[in-house]
DOTOR-620711 format. One record per residue (C-alpha): residue number from 1; x, y negated, z negated; residue in one letter. Coordinates in nm, 2 decimals. Layout:
% residues N
> i_xx_yy_zz_aa
> NUM_X_Y_Z_A
...
//
This chain:
% residues 616
> i_xx_yy_zz_aa
> 1_3.17_-10.23_16.00_X
> 2_2.85_-10.05_15.91_X
> 3_2.63_-9.96_16.20_X
> 4_2.26_-9.90_16.24_X
> 5_2.16_-9.54_16.26_X
> 6_2.01_-9.63_16.59_X
> 7_2.36_-9.65_16.74_X
> 8_2.40_-9.28_16.70_X
> 9_2.18_-9.03_16.88_X
> 10_2.02_-8.77_16.66_X
> 11_2.23_-8.45_16.63_X
> 12_1.95_-8.27_16.81_X
> 13_2.00_-8.50_17.11_X
> 14_2.31_-8.31_17.21_X
> 15_2.35_-8.02_17.46_X
> 16_2.64_-7.77_17.44_X
> 17_2.87_-7.68_17.72_X
> 18_3.14_-7.41_17.71_X
> 19_3.37_-7.21_17.93_X
> 20_3.47_-6.97_17.64_X
> 21_3.78_-7.18_17.60_X
> 22_3.69_-7.55_17.61_X
> 23_3.36_-7.71_17.50_X
> 24_3.17_-8.04_17.52_X
> 25_2.86_-8.20_17.38_X
> 26_2.64_-8.41_17.60_X
> 27_2.38_-8.66_17.47_X
> 28_2.04_-8.69_17.64_X
> 29_2.14_-9.01_17.82_X
> 30_2.42_-8.83_18.01_X
> 31_2.70_-8.94_17.78_X
> 32_2.97_-8.68_17.69_X
> 33_3.05_-8.77_17.33_X
> 34_3.27_-8.47_17.22_X
> 35_3.50_-8.27_17.44_X
> 36_3.80_-8.05_17.36_X
> 37_4.01_-7.86_17.62_X
> 38_4.23_-7.56_17.60_X
> 39_4.12_-7.46_17.25_X
> 40_3.79_-7.51_17.06_X
> 41_3.98_-7.67_16.77_X
> 42_4.20_-7.89_16.99_X
> 43_4.23_-8.26_17.00_X
> 44_3.92_-8.42_17.15_X
> 45_3.94_-8.65_17.45_X
> 46_3.60_-8.79_17.37_X
> 47_3.48_-8.83_17.01_X
> 48_3.21_-9.10_17.02_X
> 49_2.98_-8.89_16.80_X
> 50_3.22_-8.96_16.52_X
> 51_3.28_-9.33_16.59_X
> 52_3.08_-9.55_16.84_X
> 53_3.37_-9.79_16.88_X
> 54_3.69_-9.60_16.93_X
> 55_3.58_-9.24_16.98_X
> 56_3.56_-9.24_17.36_X
> 57_3.29_-9.11_17.59_X
> 58_3.21_-9.03_17.96_X
> 59_2.87_-9.13_18.09_X
> 60_2.70_-9.08_18.42_X
> 61_2.34_-9.21_18.42_X
> 62_2.09_-9.44_18.59_X
> 63_2.16_-9.81_18.56_X
> 64_1.80_-9.85_18.45_X
> 65_1.80_-9.79_18.07_X
> 66_1.44_-9.71_18.07_X
> 67_1.47_-9.39_18.28_X
> 68_1.26_-9.10_18.17_X
> 69_1.47_-8.80_18.08_X
> 70_1.40_-8.43_18.09_X
> 71_1.66_-8.16_18.06_X
> 72_1.71_-7.78_18.06_X
> 73_1.96_-7.51_18.08_X
> 74_1.95_-7.33_18.41_X
> 75_1.79_-7.00_18.33_X
> 76_2.02_-6.76_18.14_X
> 77_2.31_-7.00_18.14_X
> 78_2.50_-7.27_17.95_X
> 79_2.48_-7.49_18.26_X
> 80_2.29_-7.81_18.18_X
> 81_2.06_-7.99_18.42_X
> 82_1.93_-8.34_18.33_X
> 83_1.65_-8.50_18.54_X
> 84_1.63_-8.88_18.54_X
> 85_1.32_-9.05_18.67_X
> 86_1.28_-9.43_18.73_X
> 87_1.01_-9.62_18.93_X
> 88_1.25_-9.60_19.23_X
> 89_1.34_-9.24_19.24_X
> 90_1.45_-8.91_19.08_X
> 91_1.80_-8.76_19.04_X
> 92_1.94_-8.46_18.86_X
> 93_2.27_-8.44_18.68_X
> 94_2.42_-8.09_18.65_X
> 95_2.70_-8.05_18.39_X
> 96_2.91_-7.74_18.35_X
> 97_3.26_-7.61_18.26_X
> 98_3.36_-7.38_18.54_X
> 99_3.39_-7.01_18.46_X
> 100_3.51_-6.75_18.72_X
> 101_3.35_-6.41_18.64_X
> 102_3.57_-6.11_18.62_X
> 103_3.47_-5.87_18.90_X
> 104_3.50_-5.56_18.69_X
> 105_3.34_-5.65_18.35_X
> 106_3.04_-5.85_18.26_X
> 107_3.10_-6.14_18.02_X
> 108_3.48_-6.16_18.09_X
> 109_3.61_-6.48_18.24_X
> 110_3.87_-6.42_18.52_X
> 111_4.19_-6.63_18.50_X
> 112_4.06_-6.80_18.18_X
> 113_4.23_-7.12_18.11_X
> 114_4.40_-7.15_18.45_X
> 115_4.23_-7.49_18.48_X
> 116_4.05_-7.70_18.22_X
> 117_3.77_-7.88_18.40_X
> 118_3.43_-8.03_18.35_X
> 119_3.22_-8.09_18.66_X
> 120_2.92_-8.32_18.70_X
> 121_2.71_-8.30_19.02_X
> 122_2.46_-8.58_19.09_X
> 123_2.18_-8.50_19.34_X
> 124_1.92_-8.73_19.48_X
> 125_1.57_-8.56_19.46_X
> 126_1.34_-8.84_19.56_X
> 127_1.36_-9.21_19.65_X
> 128_1.68_-9.39_19.55_X
> 129_1.84_-9.48_19.22_X
> 130_2.13_-9.69_19.10_X
> 131_2.38_-9.49_18.90_X
> 132_2.67_-9.60_18.68_X
> 133_2.98_-9.41_18.57_X
> 134_3.16_-9.51_18.25_X
> 135_3.48_-9.33_18.16_X
> 136_3.64_-9.42_17.83_X
> 137_3.88_-9.14_17.72_X
> 138_4.04_-9.18_17.37_X
> 139_4.30_-8.93_17.27_X
> 140_4.42_-8.79_16.93_X
> 141_4.08_-8.85_16.77_X
> 142_4.06_-9.20_16.89_X
> 143_4.41_-9.31_16.79_X
> 144_4.54_-9.34_17.14_X
> 145_4.40_-9.57_17.41_X
> 146_4.53_-9.40_17.74_X
> 147_4.70_-9.57_18.02_X
> 148_4.51_-9.55_18.35_X
> 149_4.70_-9.49_18.68_X
> 150_4.52_-9.53_19.01_X
> 151_4.62_-9.26_19.26_X
> 152_4.34_-9.36_19.50_X
> 153_4.02_-9.56_19.50_X
> 154_3.83_-9.25_19.37_X
> 155_4.11_-9.07_19.18_X
> 156_4.27_-9.19_18.85_X
> 157_4.48_-9.04_18.58_X
> 158_4.45_-9.12_18.21_X
> 159_4.77_-9.04_18.00_X
> 160_4.86_-9.09_17.64_X
> 161_5.00_-8.89_17.36_X
> 162_5.00_-8.52_17.45_X
> 163_4.70_-8.54_17.68_X
> 164_4.63_-8.62_18.04_X
> 165_4.29_-8.64_18.22_X
> 166_4.25_-8.65_18.60_X
> 167_3.92_-8.81_18.70_X
> 168_3.79_-8.78_19.06_X
> 169_3.46_-8.93_19.16_X
> 170_3.23_-8.95_19.46_X
> 171_3.04_-9.23_19.28_X
> 172_3.22_-9.53_19.43_X
> 173_3.56_-9.67_19.36_X
> 174_3.71_-9.65_19.01_X
> 175_3.85_-9.99_18.91_X
> 176_4.03_-10.01_18.57_X
> 177_3.85_-10.20_18.29_X
> 178_4.18_-10.31_18.13_X
> 179_4.09_-10.12_17.81_X
> 180_4.19_-9.77_17.90_X
> 181_3.89_-9.68_18.11_X
> 182_3.72_-9.71_18.45_X
> 183_3.37_-9.78_18.58_X
> 184_3.19_-9.70_18.90_X
> 185_2.85_-9.77_19.06_X
> 186_2.66_-9.62_19.34_X
> 187_2.31_-9.59_19.49_X
> 188_2.20_-9.23_19.51_X
> 189_1.96_-9.16_19.80_X
> 190_1.73_-8.86_19.84_X
> 191_1.94_-8.57_19.97_X
> 192_2.27_-8.71_19.84_X
> 193_2.51_-8.49_19.64_X
> 194_2.80_-8.65_19.46_X
> 195_3.06_-8.47_19.25_X
> 196_3.25_-8.61_18.95_X
> 197_3.51_-8.40_18.78_X
> 198_3.76_-8.43_18.50_X
> 199_4.05_-8.20_18.45_X
> 200_4.27_-8.18_18.14_X
> 201_4.64_-8.09_18.11_X
> 202_4.95_-8.19_17.93_X
> 203_5.12_-8.49_18.09_X
> 204_5.41_-8.27_18.20_X
> 205_5.19_-8.02_18.35_X
> 206_4.96_-8.26_18.54_X
> 207_4.84_-8.14_18.88_X
> 208_4.69_-8.43_19.08_X
> 209_4.53_-8.22_19.35_X
> 210_4.16_-8.26_19.40_X
> 211_3.87_-8.02_19.36_X
> 212_3.71_-8.03_19.70_X
> 213_3.34_-8.09_19.71_X
> 214_3.26_-7.75_19.85_X
> 215_3.47_-7.58_19.59_X
> 216_3.29_-7.77_19.31_X
> 217_2.96_-7.65_19.44_X
> 218_3.09_-7.30_19.47_X
> 219_3.22_-7.31_19.12_X
> 220_2.87_-7.41_19.00_X
> 221_2.74_-7.10_19.17_X
> 222_3.01_-6.87_19.02_X
> 223_2.95_-7.02_18.67_X
> 224_2.58_-6.97_18.69_X
> 225_2.65_-6.61_18.80_X
> 226_2.88_-6.55_18.51_X
> 227_2.63_-6.66_18.25_X
> 228_2.33_-6.49_18.42_X
> 229_2.50_-6.16_18.46_X
> 230_2.59_-6.17_18.09_X
> 231_2.24_-6.26_17.98_X
> 232_2.10_-5.98_18.19_X
> 233_2.29_-5.74_17.97_X
> 234_2.09_-5.86_17.67_X
> 235_1.88_-5.56_17.59_X
> 236_1.60_-5.73_17.40_X
> 237_1.24_-5.76_17.52_X
> 238_1.06_-5.82_17.19_X
> 239_0.90_-6.13_17.04_X
> 240_1.07_-6.46_17.06_X
> 241_1.28_-6.34_17.35_X
> 242_1.37_-6.69_17.48_X
> 243_1.50_-6.80_17.13_X
> 244_1.70_-6.48_17.10_X
> 245_1.86_-6.52_17.45_X
> 246_1.95_-6.89_17.38_X
> 247_2.10_-6.80_17.05_X
> 248_2.31_-6.53_17.21_X
> 249_2.43_-6.77_17.47_X
> 250_2.52_-7.02_17.20_X
> 251_2.73_-6.76_17.02_X
> 252_2.89_-6.64_17.34_X
> 253_2.98_-7.00_17.41_X
> 254_3.14_-7.03_17.07_X
> 255_3.35_-6.72_17.13_X
> 256_3.71_-6.77_17.25_X
> 257_3.75_-6.57_17.57_X
> 258_4.12_-6.51_17.52_X
> 259_4.12_-6.39_17.15_X
> 260_3.77_-6.29_17.08_X
> 261_3.75_-6.51_16.77_X
> 262_3.42_-6.68_16.71_X
> 263_3.41_-7.03_16.56_X
> 264_3.15_-7.13_16.31_X
> 265_3.04_-7.44_16.51_X
> 266_3.16_-7.66_16.79_X
> 267_3.22_-7.97_16.58_X
> 268_3.38_-8.12_16.28_X
> 269_3.24_-8.36_16.01_X
> 270_2.88_-8.38_16.12_X
> 271_2.73_-8.45_15.78_X
> 272_2.51_-8.23_15.57_X
> 273_2.37_-8.55_15.42_X
> 274_2.37_-8.89_15.58_X
> 275_2.60_-9.11_15.38_X
> 276_2.73_-8.82_15.19_X
> 277_3.08_-8.67_15.18_X
> 278_2.99_-8.30_15.26_X
> 279_3.15_-8.32_15.61_X
> 280_3.36_-8.02_15.70_X
> 281_3.56_-7.88_16.00_X
> 282_3.38_-7.57_16.12_X
> 283_3.60_-7.50_16.43_X
> 284_3.76_-7.19_16.27_X
> 285_3.68_-6.83_16.24_X
> 286_3.54_-6.69_15.91_X
> 287_3.56_-6.31_15.88_X
> 288_3.22_-6.31_15.72_X
> 289_3.04_-6.52_15.99_X
> 290_3.22_-6.36_16.28_X
> 291_3.14_-6.00_16.17_X
> 292_2.77_-6.09_16.14_X
> 293_2.77_-6.26_16.48_X
> 294_2.93_-5.98_16.66_X
> 295_2.71_-5.72_16.50_X
> 296_2.41_-5.92_16.62_X
> 297_2.55_-5.94_16.98_X
> 298_2.62_-5.57_16.98_X
> 299_2.26_-5.50_16.88_X
> 300_2.16_-5.69_17.19_X
> 301_2.38_-5.47_17.40_X
> 302_2.70_-5.68_17.43_X
> 303_2.98_-5.43_17.36_X
> 304_3.27_-5.62_17.51_X
> 305_3.26_-5.90_17.25_X
> 306_3.24_-5.65_16.97_X
> 307_3.55_-5.46_17.10_X
> 308_3.74_-5.78_17.16_X
> 309_3.67_-5.92_16.81_X
> 310_3.75_-5.58_16.65_X
> 311_4.10_-5.59_16.82_X
> 312_4.15_-5.96_16.72_X
> 313_4.06_-5.90_16.35_X
> 314_4.29_-5.59_16.34_X
> 315_4.58_-5.79_16.48_X
> 316_4.51_-6.10_16.26_X
> 317_4.45_-5.93_15.92_X
> 318_4.66_-5.62_15.94_X
> 319_4.95_-5.71_15.73_X
> 320_4.91_-5.67_15.35_X
> 321_4.57_-5.66_15.21_X
> 322_4.67_-5.89_14.93_X
> 323_4.73_-6.16_15.20_X
> 324_4.38_-6.13_15.35_X
> 325_4.21_-6.47_15.40_X
> 326_3.85_-6.57_15.44_X
> 327_3.91_-6.76_15.76_X
> 328_4.17_-6.81_16.03_X
> 329_4.24_-7.03_16.33_X
> 330_4.13_-6.91_16.68_X
> 331_4.47_-6.77_16.74_X
> 332_4.50_-6.61_16.40_X
> 333_4.67_-6.91_16.23_X
> 334_4.66_-6.89_15.85_X
> 335_4.75_-7.24_15.74_X
> 336_4.45_-7.47_15.81_X
> 337_4.54_-7.77_15.60_X
> 338_4.26_-8.02_15.55_X
> 339_4.33_-8.38_15.63_X
> 340_4.11_-8.69_15.65_X
> 341_4.10_-8.94_15.94_X
> 342_4.01_-9.28_15.78_X
> 343_4.03_-9.46_16.11_X
> 344_3.70_-9.29_16.22_X
> 345_3.38_-9.41_16.07_X
> 346_3.20_-9.08_16.09_X
> 347_2.86_-8.99_16.23_X
> 348_2.62_-9.26_16.12_X
> 349_2.91_-9.39_15.90_X
> 350_2.91_-9.07_15.70_X
> 351_3.28_-9.04_15.62_X
> 352_3.52_-8.90_15.57_X
> 353_3.60_-8.73_15.90_X
> 354_3.80_-8.42_15.83_X
> 355_4.02_-8.19_16.04_X
> 356_4.13_-7.86_15.90_X
> 357_3.95_-7.69_15.62_X
> 358_4.07_-7.66_15.26_X
> 359_3.87_-7.34_15.20_X
> 360_4.13_-7.14_15.39_X
> 361_4.32_-7.04_15.08_X
> 362_4.01_-6.99_14.86_X
> 363_3.96_-6.66_14.69_X
> 364_3.63_-6.50_14.82_X
> 365_3.60_-6.14_14.74_X
> 366_3.31_-6.08_14.98_X
> 367_3.57_-6.08_15.26_X
> 368_3.67_-5.72_15.16_X
> 369_3.32_-5.61_15.24_X
> 370_3.30_-5.80_15.57_X
> 371_3.63_-5.66_15.69_X
> 372_3.52_-5.30_15.62_X
> 373_3.18_-5.37_15.78_X
> 374_3.36_-5.48_16.09_X
> 375_3.57_-5.16_16.10_X
> 376_3.26_-4.95_16.03_X
> 377_3.05_-5.11_16.29_X
> 378_3.33_-5.09_16.55_X
> 379_3.37_-4.72_16.49_X
> 380_3.00_-4.64_16.48_X
> 381_2.88_-4.85_16.78_X
> 382_3.17_-4.88_17.03_X
> 383_3.33_-4.54_16.99_X
> 384_3.65_-4.71_16.89_X
> 385_3.84_-4.49_16.65_X
> 386_4.16_-4.69_16.71_X
> 387_4.19_-4.77_16.34_X
> 388_4.25_-4.40_16.27_X
> 389_4.51_-4.37_16.55_X
> 390_4.70_-4.65_16.37_X
> 391_4.84_-4.53_16.04_X
> 392_4.95_-4.89_15.95_X
> 393_4.59_-5.02_15.99_X
> 394_4.45_-4.71_15.81_X
> 395_4.67_-4.79_15.51_X
> 396_4.56_-5.15_15.53_X
> 397_4.20_-5.05_15.51_X
> 398_4.28_-4.83_15.21_X
> 399_4.46_-5.12_15.04_X
> 400_4.14_-5.33_15.09_X
> 401_3.93_-5.07_14.92_X
> 402_4.18_-5.05_14.63_X
> 403_4.18_-5.43_14.60_X
> 404_3.79_-5.44_14.59_X
> 405_3.81_-5.19_14.30_X
> 406_4.09_-5.36_14.11_X
> 407_3.95_-5.71_14.15_X
> 408_3.59_-5.64_14.07_X
> 409_3.63_-5.81_13.73_X
> 410_3.82_-6.11_13.88_X
> 411_3.62_-6.43_13.94_X
> 412_3.62_-6.60_14.28_X
> 413_3.47_-6.91_14.46_X
> 414_3.19_-6.72_14.63_X
> 415_3.03_-6.72_14.97_X
> 416_2.94_-7.09_14.96_X
> 417_3.30_-7.21_14.90_X
> 418_3.20_-7.42_14.61_X
> 419_3.46_-7.64_14.45_X
> 420_3.33_-7.64_14.10_X
> 421_3.52_-7.34_13.97_X
> 422_3.53_-6.97_14.01_X
> 423_3.27_-6.73_13.87_X
> 424_3.15_-6.37_13.89_X
> 425_2.92_-6.43_14.19_X
> 426_2.67_-6.16_14.26_X
> 427_2.71_-6.17_14.63_X
> 428_3.09_-6.12_14.60_X
> 429_3.02_-5.81_14.38_X
> 430_2.77_-5.68_14.63_X
> 431_3.03_-5.71_14.91_X
> 432_3.30_-5.54_14.70_X
> 433_3.07_-5.25_14.64_X
> 434_3.00_-5.24_15.01_X
> 435_3.38_-5.23_15.09_X
> 436_3.42_-4.92_14.87_X
> 437_3.10_-4.76_15.00_X
> 438_3.21_-4.81_15.36_X
> 439_3.56_-4.69_15.27_X
> 440_3.42_-4.37_15.14_X
> 441_3.20_-4.32_15.44_X
> 442_3.48_-4.40_15.69_X
> 443_3.71_-4.13_15.54_X
> 444_3.42_-3.88_15.51_X
> 445_3.34_-3.93_15.88_X
> 446_3.70_-3.89_15.99_X
> 447_3.87_-3.66_15.75_X
> 448_3.59_-3.49_15.56_X
> 449_3.44_-3.55_15.21_X
> 450_3.72_-3.37_15.03_X
> 451_3.97_-3.64_15.16_X
> 452_3.80_-3.92_14.97_X
> 453_3.98_-4.02_14.65_X
> 454_3.76_-3.93_14.36_X
> 455_3.82_-4.27_14.19_X
> 456_3.66_-4.44_14.49_X
> 457_3.33_-4.27_14.43_X
> 458_3.36_-4.33_14.06_X
> 459_3.43_-4.70_14.11_X
> 460_3.14_-4.73_14.36_X
> 461_2.90_-4.59_14.11_X
> 462_3.03_-4.81_13.83_X
> 463_3.00_-5.12_14.06_X
> 464_2.64_-5.03_14.13_X
> 465_2.57_-4.99_13.76_X
> 466_2.73_-5.33_13.68_X
> 467_2.54_-5.51_13.96_X
> 468_2.21_-5.36_13.86_X
> 469_2.26_-5.46_13.50_X
> 470_2.47_-5.78_13.48_X
> 471_2.34_-5.92_13.81_X
> 472_1.97_-5.90_13.73_X
> 473_1.78_-6.13_13.49_X
> 474_1.63_-5.88_13.24_X
> 475_1.34_-6.12_13.17_X
> 476_1.22_-6.15_13.53_X
> 477_1.38_-5.85_13.70_X
> 478_1.54_-6.07_13.97_X
> 479_1.89_-6.08_14.11_X
> 480_2.08_-6.39_14.00_X
> 481_2.35_-6.61_14.14_X
> 482_2.62_-6.47_13.91_X
> 483_2.67_-6.21_13.64_X
> 484_2.51_-6.33_13.31_X
> 485_2.34_-6.62_13.48_X
> 486_1.96_-6.69_13.52_X
> 487_2.01_-6.93_13.82_X
> 488_1.91_-6.80_14.16_X
> 489_2.10_-6.80_14.49_X
> 490_1.97_-6.74_14.84_X
> 491_2.24_-6.48_14.91_X
> 492_2.05_-6.24_14.69_X
> 493_1.81_-6.20_14.98_X
> 494_2.09_-5.99_15.14_X
> 495_2.05_-5.71_14.88_X
> 496_1.84_-5.49_15.10_X
> 497_2.02_-5.59_15.43_X
> 498_2.34_-5.45_15.29_X
> 499_2.18_-5.11_15.21_X
> 500_2.22_-5.16_14.83_X
> 501_1.85_-5.12_14.76_X
> 502_1.55_-5.05_14.98_X
> 503_1.33_-5.34_15.08_X
> 504_1.04_-5.23_14.87_X
> 505_1.23_-5.20_14.55_X
> 506_1.05_-5.40_14.28_X
> 507_1.36_-5.61_14.20_X
> 508_1.40_-5.70_14.57_X
> 509_1.04_-5.80_14.60_X
> 510_1.06_-6.00_14.28_X
> 511_1.38_-6.17_14.40_X
> 512_1.22_-6.27_14.73_X
> 513_0.92_-6.43_14.55_X
> 514_1.14_-6.61_14.29_X
> 515_1.37_-6.75_14.55_X
> 516_1.08_-6.87_14.76_X
> 517_0.93_-7.04_14.46_X
> 518_1.24_-7.19_14.30_X
> 519_1.47_-7.25_14.59_X
> 520_1.20_-7.32_14.85_X
> 521_1.07_-7.66_14.96_X
> 522_0.81_-7.69_15.24_X
> 523_0.90_-7.35_15.36_X
> 524_1.27_-7.41_15.37_X
> 525_1.52_-7.24_15.13_X
> 526_1.81_-7.41_14.95_X
> 527_2.13_-7.20_14.90_X
> 528_2.11_-7.28_14.52_X
> 529_2.02_-7.55_14.28_X
> 530_2.33_-7.54_14.05_X
> 531_2.62_-7.78_14.03_X
> 532_2.88_-7.70_14.29_X
> 533_3.14_-7.96_14.21_X
> 534_3.08_-8.16_14.52_X
> 535_2.93_-8.51_14.55_X
> 536_2.59_-8.56_14.72_X
> 537_2.28_-8.35_14.74_X
> 538_2.25_-7.99_14.85_X
> 539_2.07_-7.95_15.19_X
> 540_1.84_-7.69_15.33_X
> 541_2.05_-7.44_15.52_X
> 542_1.87_-7.30_15.82_X
> 543_2.02_-6.96_15.79_X
> 544_1.90_-6.93_15.43_X
> 545_1.54_-6.98_15.55_X
> 546_1.61_-6.73_15.82_X
> 547_1.73_-6.48_15.56_X
> 548_1.40_-6.52_15.40_X
> 549_1.23_-6.45_15.73_X
> 550_1.43_-6.13_15.76_X
> 551_1.36_-6.03_15.40_X
> 552_0.98_-6.08_15.44_X
> 553_0.98_-5.88_15.76_X
> 554_1.17_-5.59_15.61_X
> 555_0.93_-5.57_15.31_X
> 556_0.63_-5.56_15.55_X
> 557_0.51_-5.91_15.52_X
> 558_0.51_-5.97_15.89_X
> 559_0.26_-6.25_15.93_X
> 560_0.43_-6.45_15.65_X
> 561_0.77_-6.39_15.83_X
> 562_0.63_-6.50_16.16_X
> 563_0.49_-6.82_16.01_X
> 564_0.82_-6.90_15.85_X
> 565_1.02_-6.82_16.16_X
> 566_0.81_-7.04_16.38_X
> 567_0.85_-7.32_16.14_X
> 568_1.23_-7.29_16.17_X
> 569_1.21_-7.27_16.55_X
> 570_1.01_-7.59_16.56_X
> 571_1.32_-7.77_16.43_X
> 572_1.54_-7.65_16.73_X
> 573_1.60_-7.91_16.99_X
> 574_1.44_-7.91_17.34_X
> 575_1.72_-7.68_17.45_X
> 576_1.67_-7.43_17.17_X
> 577_1.99_-7.53_16.98_X
> 578_2.01_-7.56_16.60_X
> 579_2.25_-7.72_16.36_X
> 580_2.35_-7.60_16.02_X
> 581_2.09_-7.78_15.81_X
> 582_1.75_-7.94_15.82_X
> 583_1.69_-8.26_15.63_X
> 584_1.44_-8.22_15.35_X
> 585_1.27_-8.56_15.42_X
> 586_1.29_-8.63_15.79_X
> 587_1.31_-8.27_15.92_X
> 588_1.60_-8.38_16.15_X
> 589_1.90_-8.15_16.21_X
> 590_2.21_-8.22_16.01_X
> 591_2.56_-8.06_15.98_X
> 592_2.78_-7.92_16.25_X
> 593_2.63_-7.83_16.58_X
> 594_2.54_-7.59_16.73_X
> 595_2.59_-7.37_16.43_X
> 596_2.66_-7.01_16.50_X
> 597_2.53_-6.87_16.17_X
> 598_2.20_-7.05_16.23_X
> 599_2.17_-6.87_16.57_X
> 600_2.27_-6.54_16.42_X
> 601_1.99_-6.59_16.18_X
> 602_1.75_-6.65_16.47_X
> 603_1.85_-6.32_16.63_X
> 604_1.84_-6.12_16.32_X
> 605_1.50_-6.26_16.22_X
> 606_1.35_-6.19_16.56_X
> 607_1.49_-5.83_16.55_X
> 608_1.35_-5.78_16.20_X
> 609_1.00_-5.90_16.30_X
> 610_1.01_-5.68_16.61_X
> 611_1.12_-5.37_16.41_X
> 612_0.85_-5.44_16.15_X
> 613_0.58_-5.48_16.41_X
> 614_0.68_-5.16_16.58_X
> 615_0.66_-4.96_16.26_X
> 616_0.33_-5.11_16.13_X
//
């Protein structure tokens, strides 16, 4: 049954919670409408954002639907505080996933995954207020209505399929609703403090012991301390500091604390176009995205994440270079088969809902460059020369360089994972050149210039020549989407960022202006305007506009960069979070949320503006 768009909150209505292992999205009205435990790409226990009827949710909110709502993250944290105001009183609802900080290293969660919990603390601030609790878990993406077992008036267990949830509540008794859920009601007076908590486990591993009230409050304090200690390590005091810190916290929250893998976004199948079919599962780790994210965190002073990701990518990819993939599961899984879930209607009825991602076995040659960039950056900025202490990995790196050379004349699907056929995409060629360039420099730095195979240098020079001739439109002097094409692509904005040409090169400047004119709309930048083999319209990707900001700042057009940057920031929600795309008509956020690459774009744009201003 088709539903009104009003049934679904805007994507920007959601807040993001994480413990670097599990995550949840909370709507403004106090409803948790997406939550996965034990792995970011795991089965959700609430998925109402993808189906209002069967998705499941967990709401704690005033009985009065007209309550005024304000919310914020506690400073320097991913702990959410929502304030509800009604004529009778004021309450706060504090939501968090407990994290115990490691006593020895900032940003490391101690005993990560020992318990999978989400805690909600209701506090009476002024007057009194009636509050309702509605608990409607649905397992296996809404396929399973759980069975509720009452252990006590205030303690129930929901079981079904491979999941179990323990709910404990200080908001009144928890009578079953007969439909796989429970409800509760209480009047919160000024000074009251009530704890509600859910804990996930497998049914066989269920522990029904409670989280005592004092422990829940103590875990709030330790979780705040974990995030604030990490934020204090962010070594940035330039313009747009608040946006940079929030973006860094979002990326940290999307980083798996056990493996170091960074997922592209917290969700699956939030649409790039309402009613369209461009709905993808982004809960996986792309080598490209992750390398860029971790480089950005390292530039802010966060070494640990860079070291951890470097180790993860070495373990995940170090086999045979010919088997290198563009993306992996959080644990390094290679097979990410894409399936559709027709029983879910999708966000605002924008089906299909997909799990898995069919791009996992695409050929994207830019991956070679990203892998070498990760190795180079790790060596240069963390002092980790481990790759050179591991002959197997060193051979693997050499194989990657040889593949970049041998496959330079082979077509691929490109950075945007188009499904309209392979081509000689310019960006792929740039990244293959970068792979060879960094391979040369890695050997020069470790073994000396004489150790570099001569054909590497010859190939690097020939790649440059080919890119500067076949990848440039001779009529306009601009970099194009693909060899021999006249179409433009936003990825060409990366030419100076990769060190291929200086930012003031006439071809770079001409490309910036051409992209702004031909791919721009109201200040936003499309990825491309060509047919990509997919149904529906191409949207305006936030990070493409942020690439434009960085390009403008690097070529000295700082005021223009600032104006464009502030326009993008105006589309962030009240908590500073940004999805993948911005709708060209309404300006609302679309696509998976929060989107790590969008937040990387914010960090890099701010750093570029800061650098440009300091060198003016």
